[in-house]
Backbone as JSON, one array per atom type, in Angstrom:
{
  "sequence": "MSRYGSLFVALLVVAVSTSLAERVCTSEQWEADVVGKIAQTIQGQFTILDVVGKAAADYKKGVTAFLQSVYMNGQFIHKYLYLSSQSETYVADVEGETCQRLLPLRVDQPCSDSDWLTYRTSWSIGGSHWTDTYRYSNGTSLITDVTVLRNDFSIVSESIEQVVENVHQLITLQYGNTTVGITDSSIFNIPSYCEM",
  "N": [[153.76, 24.52, 141.0], [153.55, 24.34, 137.51], [153.64, 26.9, 134.94], [151.88, 26.15, 132.97], [150.15, 24.48, 134.3], [148.98, 26.36, 136.01], [147.65, 27.94, 134.15], [145.82, 26.09, 133.14], [144.24, 25.62, 135.43], [143.2, 28.21, 135.75], [141.7, 28.46, 133.37], [139.86, 26.39, 133.8], [138.47, 27.32, 136.05], [137.25, 29.61, 134.96], [135.67, 28.4, 132.98], [134.0, 26.73, 134.55], [132.77, 28.65, 136.21], [131.35, 30.13, 134.3], [129.58, 28.17, 133.26], [128.12, 27.48, 135.54], [126.56, 29.67, 135.93], [124.2, 29.44, 134.55], [120.86, 28.76, 135.24], [119.66, 25.77, 136.54], [117.37, 23.2, 137.33], [116.29, 20.47, 139.42], [114.09, 17.91, 138.24], [110.55, 18.47, 138.54], [109.1, 16.32, 139.47], [110.33, 13.16, 140.37], [111.83, 9.85, 140.41], [114.02, 7.39, 141.82], [116.33, 4.65, 142.0], [118.14, 3.62, 144.84], [121.25, 2.97, 146.35], [123.49, 2.25, 149.05], [125.7, 2.95, 151.86], [125.94, 2.78, 155.41], [127.96, 3.92, 157.83], [128.78, 3.45, 161.15], [129.31, 4.02, 164.67], [128.61, 2.35, 167.55], [128.57, 2.37, 170.94], [131.38, 1.96, 170.95], [131.6, -0.04, 169.07], [132.19, -0.61, 165.72], [130.28, -0.54, 162.8], [129.17, -1.43, 159.51], [126.52, -0.84, 157.43], [124.37, -1.94, 154.79], [122.38, -0.31, 152.35], [119.43, -0.4, 150.47], [117.13, 0.93, 148.27], [114.29, 3.03, 147.35], [113.83, 6.25, 146.13], [111.82, 9.19, 145.99], [110.44, 12.22, 144.72], [108.13, 14.86, 144.81], [107.87, 17.87, 144.0], [105.9, 19.62, 143.32], [103.82, 19.0, 145.0], [105.16, 19.25, 147.33], [106.53, 17.12, 148.7], [108.72, 14.47, 149.76], [110.09, 11.17, 149.62], [111.61, 8.23, 150.98], [112.08, 4.96, 150.77], [113.57, 2.39, 152.36], [115.54, -0.58, 152.62], [117.49, -2.21, 155.03], [120.59, -3.82, 155.5], [122.84, -6.08, 157.15], [125.92, -7.56, 156.91], [124.93, -8.94, 154.7], [122.51, -9.87, 155.58], [119.06, -9.25, 155.97], [117.86, -6.57, 157.91], [116.04, -4.46, 158.61], [113.22, -2.42, 157.53], [112.59, 0.86, 156.48], [110.7, 3.89, 156.21], [111.0, 7.11, 155.11], [109.38, 10.1, 155.22], [108.88, 13.33, 154.06], [107.56, 16.58, 154.35], [106.4, 19.98, 153.91], [105.0, 20.41, 156.22], [105.27, 18.26, 157.98], [107.4, 15.57, 159.1], [108.13, 12.16, 158.89], [109.5, 9.2, 160.31], [109.21, 6.02, 159.64], [109.0, 2.8, 160.93], [108.67, 0.19, 159.09], [108.44, -2.57, 159.4], [108.0, -3.0, 162.19], [105.84, -1.4, 162.52], [105.85, 1.15, 163.75], [106.16, 4.65, 164.44], [107.84, 7.72, 164.13], [107.43, 11.1, 164.64], [108.86, 13.95, 163.3], [110.36, 17.24, 163.29], [109.28, 19.4, 160.65], [110.94, 19.38, 157.47], [112.69, 21.36, 155.07], [111.28, 21.31, 151.9], [111.95, 21.96, 149.05], [112.2, 22.47, 145.54], [115.27, 21.61, 144.29], [117.63, 23.83, 142.88], [120.27, 25.15, 140.84], [120.8, 27.68, 141.76], [119.7, 27.83, 144.28], [119.23, 29.25, 147.5], [119.87, 27.75, 149.72], [121.74, 25.95, 149.03], [125.18, 25.47, 148.74], [127.71, 25.96, 146.53], [130.37, 23.64, 145.94], [132.31, 22.05, 144.44], [133.38, 20.86, 141.14], [133.32, 18.23, 138.69], [134.62, 16.81, 135.75], [133.07, 14.37, 133.86], [133.53, 13.14, 131.55], [133.73, 13.95, 128.15], [131.49, 16.5, 127.39], [130.2, 16.4, 129.77], [129.38, 17.09, 133.13], [129.64, 16.96, 136.73], [128.34, 18.57, 139.62], [129.0, 19.53, 142.93], [127.3, 20.27, 145.9], [126.84, 21.8, 149.1], [124.36, 21.17, 151.39], [122.12, 22.97, 153.37], [119.84, 22.88, 155.92], [119.09, 24.0, 158.27], [119.45, 22.23, 160.33], [121.6, 20.03, 162.3], [122.67, 18.35, 160.47], [125.14, 17.46, 158.09], [125.29, 17.67, 154.81], [126.28, 16.68, 151.64], [125.63, 16.99, 148.24], [125.78, 15.57, 145.07], [125.25, 16.42, 141.74], [124.1, 15.97, 138.33], [125.17, 18.28, 135.99], [123.71, 19.11, 133.7], [120.93, 18.5, 134.06], [120.45, 18.61, 136.73], [119.93, 16.32, 138.21], [120.12, 14.06, 140.94], [123.11, 12.43, 141.76], [124.72, 11.42, 143.78], [124.94, 11.32, 147.39], [126.13, 12.42, 150.51], [125.99, 12.11, 153.98], [126.51, 13.39, 157.18], [125.8, 12.72, 160.48], [124.46, 12.79, 163.84], [122.66, 10.6, 165.67], [120.77, 9.95, 168.41], [123.13, 9.87, 170.01], [124.74, 8.35, 168.34], [127.19, 8.33, 166.0], [127.08, 8.81, 162.55], [127.98, 8.12, 159.17], [126.7, 8.45, 156.09], [126.45, 7.24, 152.86], [125.06, 7.59, 149.71], [124.07, 6.37, 146.55], [122.51, 7.31, 143.57], [120.48, 5.99, 141.0], [119.07, 4.92, 137.82], [117.27, 6.99, 137.47], [114.19, 8.54, 136.9], [111.9, 10.77, 135.28], [108.92, 11.98, 136.71], [106.27, 10.31, 138.57], [105.68, 7.0, 139.18], [104.36, 5.45, 141.04], [102.47, 6.76, 143.3], [101.85, 6.02, 145.85], [103.99, 5.78, 147.52], [104.19, 8.11, 148.9], [102.2, 8.02, 150.76], [101.08, 8.4, 154.06], [101.67, 6.08, 156.54], [99.07, 4.27, 158.22], [99.54, 3.71, 160.93], [101.1, 5.82, 161.66], [99.47, 7.95, 161.96], [98.13, 7.87, 164.32]],
  "CA": [[152.92, 24.27, 139.86], [154.09, 24.98, 136.32], [152.76, 27.94, 134.4], [150.82, 25.49, 132.21], [149.18, 24.04, 135.3], [148.25, 27.54, 136.46], [146.77, 28.32, 133.06], [144.74, 25.09, 133.11], [143.36, 25.91, 136.56], [142.49, 29.46, 135.45], [140.69, 28.16, 132.35], [138.85, 25.56, 134.43], [137.65, 28.2, 136.9], [136.43, 30.44, 134.08], [134.67, 27.53, 132.34], [133.04, 26.32, 135.56], [132.0, 29.81, 136.63], [130.43, 30.47, 133.23], [128.55, 27.15, 133.18], [127.29, 27.48, 136.73], [125.68, 30.84, 135.92], [122.93, 29.04, 133.99], [119.99, 28.15, 136.26], [119.16, 24.44, 136.24], [116.64, 22.65, 138.47], [115.87, 19.08, 139.42], [112.72, 17.75, 137.74], [109.53, 18.7, 139.58], [108.77, 14.99, 140.0], [111.29, 12.16, 139.94], [112.04, 8.64, 141.2], [115.34, 6.8, 141.59], [116.8, 3.55, 142.84], [119.21, 4.11, 145.71], [122.06, 2.01, 147.11], [124.45, 3.0, 149.85], [126.31, 2.41, 153.07], [125.89, 3.55, 156.65], [129.06, 3.58, 158.74], [128.43, 4.01, 162.45], [129.93, 3.46, 165.87], [127.68, 2.28, 168.68], [129.27, 1.89, 172.14], [132.72, 1.5, 170.58], [131.52, -1.08, 168.03], [132.04, -0.04, 164.4], [129.53, -1.39, 161.87], [128.79, -0.9, 158.21], [125.24, -1.38, 156.98], [124.05, -1.7, 153.38], [121.05, 0.27, 152.15], [118.87, -0.53, 149.13], [115.81, 1.53, 148.38], [113.67, 3.84, 146.31], [113.58, 7.63, 146.54], [110.9, 9.89, 145.11], [110.14, 13.59, 145.11], [107.1, 15.58, 144.07], [108.0, 19.23, 144.51], [104.61, 20.3, 143.11], [103.05, 18.75, 146.23], [106.03, 19.52, 148.48], [106.79, 15.9, 149.45], [109.77, 13.54, 149.35], [110.0, 9.89, 150.32], [112.71, 7.3, 150.8], [111.77, 3.64, 151.32], [114.86, 1.69, 152.34], [115.79, -1.82, 153.35], [118.83, -2.15, 155.61], [121.21, -5.13, 155.63], [124.15, -6.18, 157.8], [126.57, -8.8, 156.49], [124.07, -9.62, 153.74], [121.25, -10.29, 156.21], [118.07, -8.2, 156.11], [117.66, -6.13, 159.29], [114.83, -3.68, 158.81], [112.73, -1.57, 156.44], [112.17, 2.16, 156.99], [110.15, 4.85, 155.28], [111.18, 8.51, 155.5], [108.48, 10.99, 154.49], [109.07, 14.73, 154.44], [106.74, 17.59, 153.69], [106.58, 21.28, 154.55], [104.3, 20.46, 157.5], [105.63, 17.16, 158.89], [108.36, 14.56, 158.68], [107.95, 10.9, 159.59], [110.39, 8.06, 160.13], [108.34, 4.88, 159.94], [109.54, 1.45, 160.98], [107.66, -0.53, 158.33], [108.3, -3.92, 159.96], [107.43, -2.93, 163.53], [104.68, -0.51, 162.46], [105.95, 2.28, 164.68], [106.42, 5.86, 163.69], [108.33, 8.87, 164.87], [107.17, 12.36, 163.94], [109.95, 14.89, 163.5], [110.1, 18.59, 162.8], [109.26, 19.42, 159.19], [112.15, 19.78, 156.77], [112.48, 22.13, 153.85], [111.06, 20.48, 150.71], [111.93, 22.85, 147.89], [112.85, 21.94, 144.35], [116.65, 22.1, 144.24], [118.11, 24.48, 141.65], [121.67, 25.53, 140.96], [120.91, 28.96, 142.45], [118.96, 27.8, 145.55], [120.0, 29.91, 148.56], [120.23, 26.78, 150.75], [122.81, 25.11, 148.49], [126.44, 26.18, 148.57], [128.55, 25.26, 145.56], [131.63, 23.17, 146.51], [133.29, 21.64, 143.44], [132.87, 20.25, 139.91], [134.14, 17.18, 138.1], [134.31, 16.39, 134.39], [132.86, 12.91, 133.86], [133.73, 12.69, 130.18], [133.16, 14.8, 127.12], [130.96, 17.77, 127.89], [129.38, 16.09, 130.94], [129.95, 17.53, 134.4], [128.86, 16.9, 137.96], [128.61, 19.66, 140.56], [128.71, 19.15, 144.32], [126.79, 21.36, 146.73], [126.56, 21.55, 150.52], [122.95, 21.45, 151.67], [121.88, 23.39, 154.76], [118.4, 22.98, 156.18], [118.86, 24.5, 159.62], [119.7, 21.2, 161.33], [123.02, 19.74, 162.46], [123.11, 17.47, 159.38], [126.06, 17.96, 157.08], [124.93, 16.91, 153.62], [126.83, 17.08, 150.35], [124.87, 16.38, 147.16], [126.39, 15.71, 143.75], [124.21, 16.39, 140.71], [124.51, 16.17, 136.95], [125.0, 19.7, 135.71], [122.75, 19.41, 132.64], [119.53, 18.42, 134.49], [120.45, 18.72, 138.19], [119.48, 15.09, 138.86], [121.04, 13.65, 142.0], [123.97, 11.29, 141.48], [125.14, 10.85, 145.07], [124.7, 12.14, 148.58], [126.8, 11.96, 151.73], [125.37, 12.75, 155.14], [127.12, 13.17, 158.49], [124.81, 13.05, 161.49], [124.49, 12.1, 165.13], [121.3, 10.23, 166.06], [120.79, 9.3, 169.72], [124.55, 9.72, 170.35], [125.42, 7.45, 167.39], [127.75, 9.06, 164.86], [126.87, 8.07, 161.31], [128.32, 8.64, 157.87], [125.84, 7.76, 155.14], [126.72, 7.56, 151.46], [124.01, 7.05, 148.86], [124.23, 6.52, 145.1], [121.21, 7.32, 142.91], [120.53, 5.5, 139.63], [117.79, 4.66, 137.15], [116.41, 8.13, 137.77], [113.21, 8.84, 135.87], [111.05, 11.93, 135.53], [107.55, 11.58, 136.99], [106.02, 9.38, 139.68], [104.9, 5.86, 138.69], [103.53, 4.93, 142.12], [102.39, 7.83, 144.3], [101.59, 5.47, 147.2], [105.19, 5.94, 148.35], [103.99, 9.31, 149.71], [101.12, 7.81, 151.73], [101.47, 8.28, 155.48], [101.11, 4.82, 157.07], [97.98, 4.48, 159.2], [100.07, 3.68, 162.3], [101.73, 7.12, 161.95], [98.42, 8.95, 162.16], [97.47, 7.64, 165.61]],
  "C": [[153.51, 25.0, 138.66], [153.13, 26.05, 135.82], [151.63, 27.33, 133.59], [149.73, 24.98, 133.15], [148.34, 25.2, 135.79], [147.26, 28.0, 135.41], [145.57, 27.38, 132.99], [143.74, 25.37, 134.23], [142.56, 27.17, 136.29], [141.4, 29.22, 134.42], [139.55, 27.34, 132.94], [137.92, 26.42, 135.28], [136.74, 29.06, 136.05], [135.33, 29.59, 133.46], [133.6, 27.11, 133.33], [132.17, 27.49, 135.98], [130.97, 30.19, 135.57], [129.28, 29.47, 133.18], [127.61, 27.18, 134.36], [126.32, 28.66, 136.76], [124.3, 30.51, 135.35], [122.1, 28.32, 135.05], [119.46, 26.82, 135.75], [118.48, 23.91, 137.49], [116.41, 21.16, 138.3], [114.46, 19.01, 138.86], [111.73, 17.96, 138.88], [109.06, 17.4, 140.23], [109.81, 14.01, 139.48], [111.29, 10.97, 140.9], [113.43, 8.11, 140.88], [115.53, 5.59, 142.48], [118.0, 4.08, 143.61], [119.92, 2.92, 146.36], [123.06, 2.81, 147.91], [124.96, 2.23, 151.03], [126.07, 3.35, 154.24], [127.03, 3.04, 157.52], [128.73, 4.24, 160.07], [129.2, 3.31, 163.56], [128.93, 3.53, 167.0], [128.42, 1.63, 169.85], [130.62, 1.26, 171.79], [132.74, 0.44, 169.5], [131.26, -0.43, 166.68], [131.29, -1.01, 163.5], [129.31, -0.65, 160.56], [127.54, -1.62, 157.76], [125.06, -1.06, 155.5], [122.61, -1.22, 153.28], [120.66, 0.07, 150.69], [117.47, 0.06, 149.21], [115.36, 2.28, 147.15], [113.42, 5.23, 146.87], [112.64, 8.26, 145.52], [110.68, 11.3, 145.64], [109.06, 14.15, 144.2], [107.09, 16.99, 144.63], [106.74, 20.06, 144.26], [103.76, 20.18, 144.38], [103.87, 18.99, 147.49], [106.3, 18.3, 149.34], [107.98, 15.14, 148.87], [109.61, 12.27, 150.17], [111.24, 9.06, 150.02], [112.34, 6.02, 151.53], [113.03, 2.81, 151.21], [114.82, 0.4, 153.14], [117.25, -1.78, 153.79], [119.33, -3.58, 155.86], [122.52, -5.02, 156.39], [124.72, -7.55, 157.45], [125.67, -9.62, 155.57], [122.72, -10.06, 154.29], [120.32, -9.09, 156.37], [117.88, -7.87, 157.58], [116.3, -5.46, 159.46], [114.46, -2.91, 157.56], [112.18, -0.29, 157.05], [111.6, 2.99, 155.86], [110.35, 6.24, 155.87], [110.27, 9.35, 154.61], [108.69, 12.41, 154.98], [108.11, 15.61, 153.65], [107.0, 18.91, 154.41], [105.98, 21.3, 155.95], [104.7, 19.36, 158.47], [106.65, 16.24, 158.26], [108.14, 13.32, 159.53], [109.11, 9.97, 159.3], [109.57, 6.86, 160.59], [109.14, 3.59, 159.89], [108.48, 0.56, 160.34], [107.4, -1.92, 158.93], [107.57, -3.89, 161.31], [106.18, -2.06, 163.63], [104.69, 0.52, 163.59], [106.39, 3.49, 163.88], [106.91, 6.95, 164.62], [108.07, 10.11, 164.03], [108.28, 13.34, 164.32], [109.53, 16.27, 163.02], [110.1, 18.57, 161.27], [110.59, 19.89, 158.63], [111.77, 20.57, 155.53], [112.34, 21.17, 152.67], [110.86, 21.4, 149.51], [112.62, 22.16, 146.73], [114.27, 22.49, 144.27], [117.0, 22.67, 142.86], [119.55, 24.94, 141.9], [121.85, 26.86, 141.69], [120.11, 29.01, 143.76], [119.81, 28.38, 146.67], [120.43, 28.95, 149.66], [121.24, 25.75, 150.26], [124.04, 25.98, 148.29], [127.33, 25.36, 147.64], [129.89, 24.89, 146.2], [132.67, 22.86, 145.43], [132.6, 21.05, 142.22], [133.85, 19.2, 139.41], [133.68, 16.92, 136.68], [134.16, 14.87, 134.42], [132.9, 12.37, 132.43], [133.02, 13.58, 129.18], [132.71, 16.13, 127.7], [130.1, 17.57, 129.13], [130.11, 16.44, 132.23], [129.03, 17.16, 135.56], [129.28, 18.09, 138.82], [128.21, 19.18, 141.95], [128.36, 20.39, 145.12], [126.67, 20.9, 148.17], [125.14, 22.04, 150.79], [122.81, 21.88, 153.12], [120.39, 23.61, 154.96], [118.1, 23.42, 157.61], [119.02, 23.46, 160.7], [121.21, 20.98, 161.45], [123.54, 18.77, 161.39], [124.13, 18.19, 158.5], [125.83, 17.09, 155.86], [125.57, 17.52, 152.38], [126.1, 16.29, 149.27], [125.6, 16.63, 145.85], [125.3, 15.49, 142.7], [124.85, 16.45, 139.32], [124.21, 17.61, 136.58], [123.87, 19.97, 134.71], [121.29, 19.36, 133.1], [119.37, 18.45, 136.01], [119.88, 17.48, 138.88], [120.56, 14.61, 139.82], [121.79, 12.4, 141.58], [124.37, 10.61, 142.78], [124.89, 11.85, 146.18], [125.51, 11.56, 149.72], [126.28, 12.8, 152.89], [126.16, 12.39, 156.38], [126.08, 13.6, 159.52], [125.08, 12.29, 162.78], [123.03, 11.87, 165.52], [121.38, 9.44, 167.35], [122.22, 8.92, 170.12], [125.3, 8.71, 169.48], [125.87, 8.3, 166.21], [127.61, 8.2, 163.61], [127.43, 8.86, 160.12], [127.54, 7.8, 156.87], [126.23, 8.2, 153.74], [125.66, 6.85, 150.62], [124.32, 7.34, 147.4], [122.85, 6.39, 144.46], [121.38, 6.84, 141.47], [119.15, 5.21, 139.1], [116.79, 5.77, 137.46], [115.48, 8.4, 136.59], [112.39, 10.05, 136.28], [109.62, 11.42, 135.71], [107.48, 10.59, 138.15], [105.16, 8.24, 139.15], [103.98, 5.3, 139.76], [103.51, 5.95, 143.25], [102.11, 7.31, 145.71], [102.82, 5.58, 148.1], [105.05, 7.16, 149.26], [102.88, 9.16, 150.75], [101.67, 7.68, 153.15], [100.85, 6.99, 156.0], [100.09, 5.1, 158.16], [98.51, 4.51, 160.63], [100.83, 4.97, 162.65], [100.7, 8.19, 162.31], [97.69, 8.79, 163.48], [97.9, 8.64, 166.63]]
}
């Protein structure tokens, strides 16, 4: 590396370190459209699924939700609802009206100094705009990297590595049309078939 390259790297590290020192948090309430892919191998068969959905979080109430439709080769397969709170987590099969209750997950408002986020890297996305990527650890075997806009800590993308029922999955999600506030709080309603 040339001395100019070394100088650039040193300046970048100083600039990033200085900017990251300012505490920034995700909005207390937000909604976003989500699109993504699920790559998985089941019994030696590799498949890629498309995901389209809506995510919402209300950290005042300690709840998050993700309503997603899943497609394979352009054909609709299923619709799922993931609900998380400090006391319970549900994965609801909306079509089949079945529900699985899981251990509760941490539902804290993410901030740049949250002890459960580990800073990984930053990218300039033009002008004075930056994204920062963090590794999320919630005490499970999930490996989750989240990329946020530095100025307001809104989620831009997420990648998740997990094993569910011996199926290895890599999930990538892109967040867009993010708005502050909740326009339809019914996304947080626990379906009646989950309460049986």
